[in-house]
All heavy atoms as an XYZ file, in Angstrom:
864
protein
N       7.397     17.313     23.378
C       7.140     16.305     24.527
C       7.202     16.989     25.920
O       6.394     16.715     26.717
C       8.043     15.106     24.341
C       7.785     14.002     25.374
S       6.169     13.293     25.018
C       6.193     11.947     26.151
N       8.181     17.802     26.087
C       8.384     18.456     27.354
C       7.227     19.449     27.574
O       6.740     19.584     28.700
C       9.720     19.237     27.437
C      10.042     19.892     28.679
C      10.058     18.841     29.880
C      11.463     20.514     28.598
N       6.681     20.043     26.549
C       5.501     20.944     26.656
C       4.361     20.186     27.263
O       3.613     20.659     28.071
C       5.089     21.595     25.348
C       6.160     22.617     24.856
O       7.066     23.013     25.656
O       6.027     23.034     23.681
N       4.040     19.045     26.725
C       2.992     18.169     27.190
C       3.170     17.741     28.648
O       2.300     17.793     29.390
C       2.864     16.868     26.418
S       2.207     17.136     24.686
N       4.398     17.510     29.066
C       4.695     17.226     30.500
C       4.499     18.400     31.346
O       3.771     18.276     32.427
C       6.147     16.790     30.623
C       6.602     16.354     32.001
C       5.821     15.082     32.467
C       8.097     16.026     31.968
N       4.827     19.585     30.917
C       4.610     20.815     31.759
C       3.111     21.079     31.899
O       2.604     21.419     32.965
C       5.215     22.044     31.044
C       6.778     21.937     30.916
S       7.546     21.720     32.561
C       7.378     23.344     33.262
N       2.315     20.914     30.813
C       0.880     21.045     30.941
C       0.259     20.005     31.887
O      -0.593     20.378     32.694
C       0.244     20.990     29.531
C      -1.388     20.975     29.557
C       0.608     22.239     28.673
N       0.656     18.765     31.651
C       0.139     17.665     32.491
C       0.466     17.855     34.009
O      -0.413     17.654     34.803
N       1.670     18.342     34.327
C       1.975     18.468     35.747
C       1.200     19.675     36.308
O       0.712     19.530     37.398
C       3.518     18.742     35.813
C       4.431     17.597     35.608
C       5.857     18.068     35.664
C       4.208     16.514     36.658
N       1.119     20.741     35.541
C       0.310     21.826     35.946
C      -1.242     21.478     36.125
O      -1.812     21.900     37.078
N      -1.663     20.679     35.123
C      -3.038     20.278     35.268
C      -3.358     19.486     36.497
O      -4.333     19.552     37.104
N      -2.463     18.575     36.804
C      -2.500     17.748     38.013
C      -2.699     18.633     39.203
O      -3.576     18.411     40.098
C      -1.260     16.917     38.185
C      -1.224     16.140     39.539
C      -2.072     14.984     39.789
C      -0.457     16.586     40.508
C      -1.993     14.350     41.013
C      -0.467     16.037     41.746
C      -1.169     14.910     41.982
N      -1.771     19.640     39.365
C      -1.821     20.577     40.541
C      -3.124     21.310     40.551
O      -3.806     21.391     41.485
C      -0.626     21.489     40.410
C       0.692     20.683     40.667
C      -0.834     22.661     41.475
C       1.977     21.437     40.383
N      -3.558     21.866     39.416
C      -4.782     22.703     39.335
C      -5.940     21.843     39.636
O      -6.932     22.304     40.335
N      -6.065     20.680     39.088
C      -7.171     19.690     39.372
C      -7.281     19.353     40.856
O      -8.309     19.316     41.420
C      -7.139     18.449     38.535
O      -7.191     18.793     37.179
N      -6.122     19.111     41.458
C      -6.147     18.704     42.815
C      -6.569     19.861     43.748
O      -7.329     19.760     44.619
C      -4.783     18.111     43.317
C      -4.715     17.968     44.832
C      -4.498     16.832     42.638
N      -6.028     21.035     43.378
C      -6.456     22.231     44.180
C      -7.949     22.473     44.008
O      -8.684     22.780     45.048
C      -5.737     23.508     43.707
S      -3.960     23.489     44.151
N      -8.473     22.301     42.804
C      -9.903     22.550     42.499
C     -10.761     21.548     43.314
O     -11.734     21.816     44.031
C     -10.260     22.295     41.038
C     -11.678     22.245     40.681
C     -12.349     23.590     40.864
N     -13.687     23.604     40.498
C     -14.734     23.437     41.261
N     -14.420     23.238     42.602
N     -15.988     23.530     40.873
N     -10.270     20.258     43.466
C     -10.968     19.259     44.201
C     -10.969     19.592     45.766
O     -12.019     19.512     46.389
C     -10.303     17.915     44.024
C     -10.801     16.811     44.945
C     -12.064     16.191     44.699
C     -10.002     16.438     45.976
C     -12.502     15.272     45.586
C     -10.412     15.388     46.795
C     -11.629     14.846     46.648
N      -9.889     20.059     46.223
C      -9.730     20.387     47.642
C     -10.615     21.530     47.992
O     -11.254     21.541     49.082
C      -8.215     20.675     48.007
C      -7.278     19.401     47.979
C      -5.825     19.826     48.188
C      -7.738     18.319     48.924
N     -10.637     22.562     47.136
C     -11.521     23.714     47.430
C     -12.995     23.244     47.393
O     -13.777     23.798     48.178
C     -11.113     24.800     46.433
C      -9.803     25.459     46.719
C     -12.317     25.937     46.445
C      -9.276     26.553     45.799
N     -13.239     22.341     46.534
C     -14.730     21.871     46.491
C     -15.136     21.202     47.803
O     -16.357     21.072     48.020
C     -14.979     20.935     45.299
O     -14.349     19.655     45.555
N     -14.144     20.738     48.575
C     -14.455     20.082     49.824
C     -14.528     21.064     51.037
O     -15.017     20.609     52.169
C     -13.344     18.996     50.074
C     -13.292     17.928     49.118
C     -14.605     17.153     49.080
C     -14.609     16.151     48.051
N     -15.964     15.496     47.852
N     -14.170     22.328     50.827
C     -14.373     23.321     51.915
C     -15.817     23.532     52.165
O     -16.620     23.710     51.245
C     -13.614     24.600     51.543
C     -12.108     24.564     51.347
C     -11.534     25.820     50.895
C     -11.390     24.162     52.713
N     -16.155     23.709     53.469
C     -17.581     23.932     53.808
C     -17.938     25.395     53.697
O     -18.470     26.033     54.573
C     -17.654     23.493     55.276
C     -16.256     23.708     55.795
C     -15.324     23.455     54.582
N     -17.815     25.968     52.465
C     -18.030     27.443     52.288
C     -19.499     27.639     51.963
O     -20.114     28.710     52.291
C     -17.204     27.972     51.108
C     -15.695     27.912     51.277
C     -14.952     28.436     50.024
C     -15.244     28.728     52.525
N     -20.190     26.807     51.321
C     -21.589     26.996     50.835
C     -22.621     26.225     51.553
O     -23.702     26.125     51.196
C     -21.619     26.676     49.254
N     -22.244     25.736     52.758
C     -23.237     24.930     53.474
C     -24.422     25.679     53.983
O     -25.588     25.146     54.004
C     -22.515     24.213     54.583
C     -21.460     23.189     54.220
C     -20.834     22.586     55.391
O     -21.019     22.952     56.562
O     -20.130     21.570     55.132
N     -24.277     26.918     54.262
C     -25.393     27.744     54.841
C     -26.197     28.412     53.740
O     -27.123     29.169     53.981
C     -24.844     28.726     55.804
N     -25.832     28.304     52.490
C     -26.488     29.030     51.385
C     -26.643     28.159     50.194
O     -25.917     27.226     50.008
C     -25.660     30.296     51.024
O     -26.347     30.987     49.953
C     -24.267     29.954     50.642
N     -27.571     28.559     49.339
C     -27.773     27.789     48.104
C     -26.806     28.222     46.984
O     -26.727     27.593     45.908
C     -29.187     27.828     47.644
N     -26.126     29.283     47.245
C     -25.201     29.846     46.287
C     -23.942     29.042     46.239
O     -23.284     28.706     47.295
C     -24.796     31.293     46.663
C     -23.949     32.042     45.664
C     -24.637     32.683     44.569
C     -22.664     32.194     45.758
C     -23.981     33.350     43.672
C     -21.888     32.831     44.749
C     -22.539     33.442     43.739
N     -23.517     28.602     44.980
C     -22.407     27.654     44.816
C     -21.039     28.504     45.125
O     -20.287     28.788     44.129
C     -22.462     27.153     43.440
C     -23.264     28.146     42.833
C     -24.185     28.813     43.704
N     -20.816     28.848     46.277
C     -19.638     29.712     46.678
C     -18.316     29.110     46.266
O     -17.396     29.786     45.832
C     -19.706     30.037     48.146
C     -18.705     31.113     48.654
C     -18.935     32.404     47.820
C     -18.987     31.300     50.164
N     -18.099     27.834     46.469
C     -16.934     27.057     46.137
C     -16.529     27.217     44.660
O     -15.380     27.661     44.360
C     -16.959     25.628     46.556
C     -17.221     25.387     48.078
O     -18.243     25.844     48.518
N     -16.307     24.706     48.644
N     -17.472     26.948     43.827
C     -17.229     27.129     42.333
C     -17.049     28.647     41.972
O     -16.182     28.887     41.252
C     -18.341     26.513     41.533
O     -18.617     25.167     41.984
C     -18.150     26.670     40.102
N     -17.809     29.483     42.622
C     -17.673     30.850     42.369
C     -16.266     31.378     42.732
O     -15.588     32.086     42.023
C     -18.741     31.672     43.105
C     -18.660     33.128     42.970
C     -19.174     33.740     41.848
C     -18.086     33.933     43.982
C     -19.166     35.156     41.618
C     -18.084     35.327     43.781
C     -18.596     35.922     42.668
N     -15.765     30.944     43.904
C     -14.513     31.240     44.374
C     -13.393     30.870     43.409
O     -12.346     31.529     43.139
C     -14.155     30.812     45.805
N     -13.492     29.518     43.048
C     -12.525     28.917     42.062
C     -12.498     29.743     40.776
O     -11.460     30.065     40.176
C     -12.836     27.496     41.844
C     -12.143     26.983     40.553
C     -12.469     26.655     42.967
N     -13.679     30.085     40.280
C     -13.739     30.804     39.000
C     -13.031     32.181     39.058
O     -12.354     32.595     38.172
C     -15.135     30.939     38.496
C     -15.766     29.596     37.967
O     -14.996     28.667     37.629
N     -17.042     29.531     37.994
N     -13.402     32.841     40.108
C     -12.814     34.246     40.286
C     -11.331     34.174     40.538
O     -10.538     34.973     39.963
C     -13.538     35.027     41.371
C     -15.043     35.129     41.095
C     -12.981     36.421     41.600
C     -15.431     35.604     39.736
N     -10.947     33.295     41.361
C      -9.452     33.056     41.705
C      -8.717     32.719     40.393
O      -7.591     33.138     40.156
C      -9.281     32.042     42.791
N      -9.300     31.790     39.651
C      -8.644     31.345     38.416
C      -8.568     32.488     37.368
O      -7.587     32.533     36.729
N      -9.598     33.242     37.328
C      -9.617     34.429     36.433
C      -8.524     35.413     36.765
O      -7.776     35.918     36.033
C     -10.921     35.096     36.336
N      -8.297     35.687     38.107
C      -7.407     36.572     38.476
C      -6.028     35.973     38.252
O      -5.190     36.738     37.730
C      -7.474     36.809     40.052
C      -6.524     37.763     40.619
C      -6.705     39.130     40.551
C      -5.394     37.355     41.295
C      -5.740     40.102     40.923
C      -4.442     38.198     41.784
C      -4.591     39.588     41.669
N      -5.747     34.787     38.529
C      -4.487     34.090     38.288
C      -4.075     34.184     36.842
O      -2.952     34.405     36.559
C      -4.555     32.596     38.793
N      -5.020     33.786     35.940
C      -4.668     33.798     34.539
C      -4.354     35.200     33.966
O      -3.574     35.358     33.095
C      -5.663     33.060     33.642
C      -5.116     32.525     32.383
C      -6.903     33.983     33.353
C      -5.966     31.552     31.570
N      -5.011     36.217     34.590
C      -4.745     37.608     34.287
C      -3.332     37.902     34.667
O      -2.528     38.574     33.911
N      -2.843     37.527     35.921
C      -1.515     37.755     36.327
C      -0.509     37.060     35.414
O       0.527     37.571     34.998
C      -1.321     37.272     37.786
S      -2.228     38.140     39.026
N      -0.840     35.814     35.056
C       0.121     35.011     34.171
C       0.131     35.579     32.727
O       1.296     35.746     32.223
C      -0.400     33.549     34.091
C      -0.357     32.854     35.491
C       0.387     32.775     33.092
C      -1.240     31.619     35.721
N      -0.883     36.006     32.188
C      -0.967     36.681     30.907
C      -0.123     37.952     30.918
O       0.707     38.237     30.053
C      -2.338     36.997     30.453
N      -0.206     38.706     31.996
C       0.611     39.956     32.140
C       2.048     39.647     32.276
O       2.850     40.248     31.574
C       0.142     40.783     33.288
N       2.432     38.612     33.013
C       3.777     38.210     33.194
C       4.381     37.614     31.930
O       5.585     37.783     31.569
C       3.863     37.172     34.309
N       3.445     36.901     31.103
C       3.895     36.333     29.845
C       4.423     37.488     28.859
O       5.282     37.342     28.112
C       2.808     35.468     29.212
N       3.560     38.626     28.974
C       3.853     39.710     28.099
C       5.128     40.416     28.469
O       5.653     41.279     27.710
N       5.737     40.115     29.731
C       6.946     40.774     30.139
C       8.111     39.834     30.090
O       9.081     40.044     30.811
C       6.698     41.306     31.596
C       5.736     42.457     31.630
C       5.542     43.004     32.999
C       4.601     44.056     32.973
N       4.428     44.731     34.295
N       7.950     38.735     29.342
C       9.082     37.840     29.190
C       9.105     36.587     30.006
O      10.130     35.949     30.104
N       7.956     36.213     30.572
C       7.957     34.901     31.378
C       8.348     33.769     30.367
O       7.868     33.715     29.228
C       6.616     34.650     32.034
C       6.398     33.463     32.917
C       7.304     33.586     34.108
C       4.996     33.363     33.387
N       9.064     32.839     30.820
C       9.513     31.629     30.031
C       8.238     30.970     29.423
O       7.302     30.703     30.222
C      10.277     30.675     30.880
C      10.740     29.448     30.104
O      11.805     29.597     29.353
O      10.028     28.435     30.148
N       8.284     30.675     28.150
C       7.147     30.026     27.492
C       6.599     28.681     28.174
O       5.405     28.425     28.221
C       7.489     29.790     26.041
C       8.666     30.824     25.828
C       9.287     31.015     27.195
N       7.569     27.937     28.636
C       7.206     26.718     29.312
C       6.572     26.972     30.638
O       5.740     26.278     31.011
C       8.438     25.805     29.395
C       8.754     25.148     28.092
C       9.352     23.665     28.308
N       9.377     23.086     26.995
C      10.450     23.025     26.297
N      11.594     23.540     26.710
N      10.531     22.449     25.084
N       7.086     27.986     31.287
C       6.344     28.449     32.544
C       4.915     28.890     32.294
O       4.014     28.571     33.049
C       7.167     29.497     33.237
N       4.730     29.537     31.207
C       3.377     30.008     30.737
C       2.568     28.820     30.525
O       1.411     28.665     31.038
C       3.406     30.903     29.494
C       2.061     31.232     29.045
C       4.202     32.194     29.891
N       3.090     27.783     29.785
C       2.298     26.559     29.674
C       1.880     25.921     30.919
O       0.728     25.485     31.156
C       3.076     25.570     28.708
C       3.084     25.773     27.218
C       4.049     24.895     26.560
C       1.707     25.719     26.698
N       2.899     25.788     31.747
C       2.730     25.173     33.141
C       1.597     25.841     33.873
O       0.721     25.232     34.424
C       4.021     25.054     33.838
C       3.888     24.527     35.243
C       3.654     23.174     35.478
C       4.014     25.489     36.324
C       3.624     22.733     36.813
C       3.847     24.956     37.656
C       3.788     23.595     37.896
N       1.707     27.179     33.918
C       0.797     27.946     34.773
C      -0.522     28.209     34.094
O      -1.639     28.046     34.816
C       1.449     29.325     35.057
C       2.708     29.254     35.941
C       3.463     30.621     35.904
C       2.421     28.841     37.375
N      -0.532     28.650     32.823
C      -1.744     29.131     32.206
C      -2.580     27.931     31.760
O      -3.777     27.792     32.009
C      -1.360     29.932     30.983
C      -2.563     30.681     30.425
C      -2.000     31.631     29.343
C      -2.983     32.101     28.326
N      -2.460     32.938     27.214
N      -2.013     27.100     30.855
C      -2.708     25.923     30.380
C      -2.852     24.835     31.382
O      -3.902     24.307     31.531
C      -1.951     25.429     29.052
C      -2.822     24.240     28.477
C      -1.899     26.460     28.015
N      -1.738     24.501     32.126
C      -1.725     23.503     33.029
C      -2.521     23.729     34.346
O      -3.628     23.222     34.582
N      -1.921     24.640     35.203
C      -2.642     24.851     36.496
C      -3.951     25.515     36.347
O      -4.919     25.117     36.890
C      -1.644     25.734     37.343
C      -0.451     24.819     37.795
C      -2.404     26.189     38.691
C       0.479     25.607     38.737
N      -4.016     26.680     35.574
C      -5.298     27.312     35.400
C      -6.309     26.452     34.641
O      -7.556     26.420     35.001
C      -5.131     28.693     34.726
S      -4.411     29.897     35.714
N      -5.844     25.752     33.714
C      -6.746     24.819     32.913
C      -7.314     23.696     33.780
O      -8.466     23.332     33.651
N      -6.438     23.242     34.653
C      -6.868     22.142     35.552
C      -7.755     22.739     36.623
O      -8.678     22.033     37.156
N      -7.502     23.882     37.035
C      -8.244     24.564     38.112
C      -9.580     24.984     37.747
O     -10.651     24.651     38.315
C      -7.387     25.772     38.693
C      -7.858     26.315     39.964
C      -7.914     25.529     41.134
C      -8.256     27.711     40.108
C      -8.370     26.168     42.302
C      -8.693     28.233     41.188
C      -8.734     27.564     42.366
N      -9.653     25.668     36.609
C     -11.030     26.079     36.034
C     -10.779     26.590     34.576
O      -9.870     27.290     34.284
C     -11.576     27.267     36.879
O     -12.765     27.809     36.226
C     -10.611     28.357     37.065
N     -11.653     26.152     33.663
C     -11.715     26.715     32.354
C     -12.326     28.107     32.262
O     -12.220     28.790     31.267
C     -12.302     25.762     31.283
O     -13.706     25.561     31.743
C     -11.594     24.486     31.209
N     -13.037     28.464     33.274
C     -13.569     29.774     33.422
C     -12.520     30.888     33.277
O     -12.800     31.910     32.675
C     -14.353     30.003     34.729
C     -15.072     31.302     34.793
C     -16.288     31.519     34.202
C     -14.568     32.379     35.542
C     -16.994     32.678     34.303
C     -15.219     33.582     35.724
C     -16.394     33.754     35.050
N     -11.297     30.559     33.746
C     -10.265     31.578     33.612
C      -9.894     31.815     32.169
O      -9.724     33.056     31.756
C      -8.948     31.057     34.368
O      -8.567     29.838     33.889
N      -9.800     30.752     31.382
C      -9.558     30.969     29.942
C     -10.703     31.730     29.188
O     -10.494     32.581     28.434
C      -9.337     29.579     29.250
O      -8.226     28.926     29.947
C      -8.969     29.734     27.816
N     -11.839     31.358     29.591
C     -13.040     31.995     29.023
C     -13.002     33.443     29.333
O     -13.244     34.350     28.531
C     -14.360     31.351     29.673
C     -15.570     32.080     29.428
C     -16.268     32.125     28.226
C     -16.204     32.874     30.442
C     -17.473     32.769     28.030
C     -17.429     33.532     30.182
C     -18.012     33.413     29.053
N     -12.702     33.835     30.587
C     -12.588     35.223     30.986
C     -11.505     36.016     30.262
O     -11.730     37.118     29.773
C     -12.315     35.353     32.480
O     -13.341     34.776     33.290
N     -10.297     35.421     30.095
C      -9.268     36.012     29.410
C      -9.593     36.221     27.912
O      -9.337     37.256     27.332
C      -7.915     35.157     29.567
C      -6.676     35.735     28.915
C      -6.335     37.051     29.447
C      -5.602     34.711     28.960
N     -10.192     35.157     27.293
C     -10.610     35.357     25.876
C     -11.643     36.457     25.665
O     -11.530     37.233     24.782
C     -11.046     33.987     25.358
C     -10.098     33.028     25.205
C     -10.661     31.600     24.851
O     -11.822     31.278     25.132
O      -9.766     30.660     24.459
N     -12.532     36.562     26.635
C     -13.566     37.630     26.568
C     -12.932     38.985     26.692
O     -13.234     39.896     26.014
C     -14.577     37.422     27.625
O     -15.206     36.125     27.490
C     -15.680     38.488     27.668
N     -11.876     39.063     27.594
C     -11.171     40.349     27.794
C     -10.467     40.679     26.535
O     -10.463     41.927     26.101
C     -10.297     40.321     28.983
C      -9.457     41.582     29.159
C     -10.295     42.783     29.516
C      -8.389     41.327     30.182
N      -9.744     39.830     25.908
C      -9.102     40.055     24.611
C      -9.950     40.534     23.539
O      -9.614     41.410     22.785
C      -8.249     38.799     24.218
C      -7.116     38.521     25.052
C      -6.338     37.299     24.615
C      -5.135     36.995     25.460
N      -4.311     35.923     24.981
N     -11.196     39.917     23.476
C     -12.123     40.454     22.474
C     -12.596     41.928     22.784
O     -12.648     42.690     21.940
C     -13.399     39.548     22.507
C     -13.246     38.116     21.936
C     -14.416     37.246     22.261
C     -13.012     38.288     20.404
N     -12.878     42.172     24.111
C     -13.271     43.515     24.436
C     -12.120     44.561     24.224
O     -12.298     45.571     23.573
C     -13.540     43.606     25.993
C     -14.908     42.866     26.146
C     -13.726     45.043     26.478
C     -15.328     42.529     27.576
N     -10.828     44.180     24.454
C      -9.685     45.008     24.200
C      -9.491     45.314     22.797
O      -9.002     46.367     22.392
C      -8.384     44.417     24.908
C      -8.448     44.503     26.350
C      -7.170     43.826     26.962
O      -6.549     43.029     26.306
O      -6.945     44.153     28.227
N      -9.879     44.240     21.895
C      -9.729     44.480     20.457
C     -10.872     45.240     19.913
O     -10.886     45.445     18.746
C      -9.700     43.057     19.854
N     -11.809     45.654     20.802
C     -12.936     46.457     20.307
C     -14.123     45.600     19.668
O     -15.090     46.143     19.141
N     -13.984     44.309     19.846
C     -14.943     43.379     19.425
C     -16.113     43.109     20.434
O     -16.319     41.940     20.839
C     -14.335     42.018     18.968
N     -16.688     44.153     20.881
C     -17.748     44.092     21.843
C     -18.892     43.218     21.589
O     -19.303     42.367     22.404
C     -18.305     45.504     22.160
C     -17.303     46.372     22.978
C     -16.313     47.167     22.526
C     -17.216     46.426     24.407
N     -15.688     47.780     23.561
C     -16.156     47.300     24.694
C     -17.945     45.897     25.466
C     -15.822     47.570     26.010
C     -17.592     46.158     26.770
C     -16.622     47.085     27.004
N     -19.360     43.227     20.362
C     -20.490     42.405     19.929
C     -20.095     40.903     19.969
O     -20.862     40.001     20.380
C     -21.045     42.789     18.530
O     -20.108     42.734     17.628
N     -18.864     40.690     19.501
C     -18.322     39.258     19.631
C     -18.191     38.761     20.990
O     -18.562     37.578     21.331
C     -17.080     39.066     18.789
O     -17.216     39.596     17.542
C     -16.563     37.734     18.763
N     -17.689     39.627     21.875
C     -17.521     39.311     23.301
C     -18.922     39.017     23.938
O     -19.099     38.105     24.641
C     -16.834     40.463     24.029
N     -19.889     39.891     23.673
C     -21.237     39.685     24.196
C     -21.885     38.339     23.649
O     -22.429     37.544     24.503
C     -22.154     40.877     23.885
C     -23.632     40.788     24.382
C     -23.560     40.763     25.860
C     -24.338     41.936     23.851
N     -21.679     38.096     22.338
C     -22.142     36.898     21.739
C     -21.434     35.588     22.359
O     -22.100     34.616     22.794
C     -21.880     36.835     20.231
C     -22.299     35.519     19.497
C     -23.782     35.250     19.592
C     -21.823     35.630     18.075
N     -20.175     35.729     22.603
C     -19.399     34.651     23.220
C     -19.852     34.355     24.633
O     -20.088     33.220     25.033
C     -17.858     35.125     23.251
C     -16.979     34.066     23.800
C     -16.970     32.663     23.347
C     -15.941     34.314     24.675
C     -16.135     31.704     23.813
C     -15.055     33.370     25.173
C     -15.145     32.067     24.708
O     -14.251     31.127     25.228
N     -20.028     35.446     25.485
C     -20.480     35.262     26.821
C     -21.857     34.662     26.918
O     -22.044     33.638     27.622
C     -20.443     36.599     27.642
C     -21.106     36.481     28.944
C     -19.029     37.031     27.743
N     -22.774     35.209     26.188
C     -24.215     34.762     26.225
C     -24.414     33.345     25.655
O     -25.045     32.548     26.157
C     -25.113     35.783     25.482
S     -25.167     37.401     26.336
N     -23.742     33.133     24.471
C     -23.861     31.894     23.908
C     -23.169     30.624     24.688
O     -23.703     29.617     24.747
C     -23.422     31.849     22.380
O     -22.072     32.100     22.350
N     -22.004     31.013     25.237
C     -21.452     30.054     26.068
C     -22.222     29.620     27.338
O     -22.322     28.501     27.572
C     -19.964     30.564     26.589
O     -19.143     30.786     25.496
N     -22.800     30.650     27.957
C     -23.607     30.388     29.079
C     -24.956     29.598     28.673
O     -25.216     28.498     29.263
C     -23.909     31.632     29.824
N     -25.627     30.060     27.731
C     -26.869     29.457     27.318
C     -26.670     28.062     26.703
O     -27.284     27.131     27.167
C     -27.528     30.411     26.306
C     -28.874     29.889     25.774
C     -29.935     29.786     26.910
C     -29.473     30.893     24.702
N     -25.780     27.972     25.776
C     -25.503     26.705     25.170
C     -24.904     25.672     26.110
O     -25.189     24.390     26.013
C     -24.710     26.860     23.905
C     -25.334     27.572     22.774
C     -24.388     27.760     21.598
C     -26.610     26.867     22.311
N     -24.065     26.162     26.995
C     -23.421     25.242     28.006
C     -24.598     24.639     28.900
O     -24.574     23.530     29.235
N     -25.498     25.473     29.444
C     -26.578     24.965     30.239
C     -27.449     24.062     29.424
O     -27.827     23.013     29.868
C     -27.383     26.183     30.755
C     -26.536     26.958     31.857
C     -28.688     25.680     31.464
C     -27.058     28.298     32.186
N     -27.800     24.451     28.198
C     -28.563     23.656     27.230
C     -27.934     22.283     26.985
O     -28.583     21.178     26.960
C     -28.794     24.325     25.950
C     -29.722     23.589     25.010
C     -31.099     23.407     25.565
C     -29.859     24.484     23.695
N     -26.597     22.303     26.790
C     -25.872     20.963     26.615
C     -25.945     20.009     27.854
O     -26.144     18.888     27.690
C     -24.375     21.341     26.303
N     -25.808     20.661     29.020
C     -25.991     19.789     30.279
C     -27.382     19.245     30.389
O     -27.537     18.055     30.609
C     -25.544     20.632     31.537
C     -25.960     19.861     32.831
C     -24.125     21.031     31.616
N     -28.308     20.130     30.155
C     -29.695     19.617     30.123
C     -29.961     18.535     29.140
O     -30.583     17.443     29.472
C     -30.668     20.845     29.956
C     -32.189     20.506     29.739
C     -32.906     20.136     30.961
C     -32.623     20.358     28.446
C     -34.203     19.781     30.758
C     -34.032     19.948     28.338
C     -34.830     19.676     29.552
N     -29.497     18.768     27.975
C     -29.714     17.748     26.832
C     -29.075     16.432     27.143
O     -29.656     15.379     26.980
C     -29.206     18.314     25.519
O     -29.837     19.505     25.208
N     -27.787     16.485     27.592
C     -27.154     15.210     28.034
C     -27.901     14.477     29.103
O     -28.036     13.291     29.017
C     -25.736     15.620     28.432
N     -28.327     15.214     30.137
C     -28.999     14.534     31.244
C     -30.374     13.996     30.731
O     -30.773     12.896     31.126
C     -29.168     15.475     32.352
C     -27.852     15.729     33.113
C     -28.018     16.468     34.450
O     -29.116     17.047     34.700
N     -26.963     16.509     35.153
N     -31.060     14.736     29.901
C     -32.327     14.344     29.302
C     -32.187     13.009     28.490
O     -32.863     12.066     28.625
C     -32.952     15.380     28.521
C     -34.234     14.991     27.877
C     -35.461     15.024     28.622
C     -34.392     14.616     26.542
C     -36.644     14.602     28.106
C     -35.597     14.285     26.014
C     -36.699     14.285     26.730
O     -37.900     13.904     26.199
N     -31.144     13.024     27.601
C     -30.857     11.808     26.752
C     -30.438     10.571     27.528
O     -30.770      9.568     27.083
C     -29.892     12.250     25.701
C     -30.262     13.280     24.668
C     -29.107     13.670     23.804
C     -31.271     12.557     23.758
N     -29.781     10.809     28.658
C     -29.263      9.641     29.337
C     -30.184      9.162     30.497
O     -29.850      8.283     31.197
C     -27.865     10.023     29.966
C     -26.828     10.203     28.930
C     -25.517     10.694     29.482
C     -26.664      8.973     27.980
N     -31.283      9.777     30.604
C     -32.362      9.350     31.616
C     -33.030      8.123     31.047
O     -33.271      7.769     30.061
C     -33.343     10.369     31.938
C     -32.709     11.395     32.850
C     -33.767     12.324     33.463
N     -32.941     13.413     34.192
C     -33.237     14.604     34.200
N     -34.239     15.090     33.528
N     -32.517     15.510     34.893
């Protein structure tokens, strides 16, 4: 039960931070989605730091709070990036490439399909 509370509290913080960053006027002069890009890169960096700290003995509940909660609420791209890195580090290059390409392609296709079906 305490694990769920840690994830929930972290998720609240991550989600609110994500919302606030989306309100910054970073991409007004360009068509490039700079706010989302910044969140994705910052989240990937943060989860990399947390994963490294977890390997050095960071408390498991702190890992849940930071990694699953804050990073998960902030952006799932961070988890996607970490999982891809783990595949590459394991030597599973073809699986990593399949994961990256299929996630991007099928994710876009899923959004398109949902919008098409609901019109």
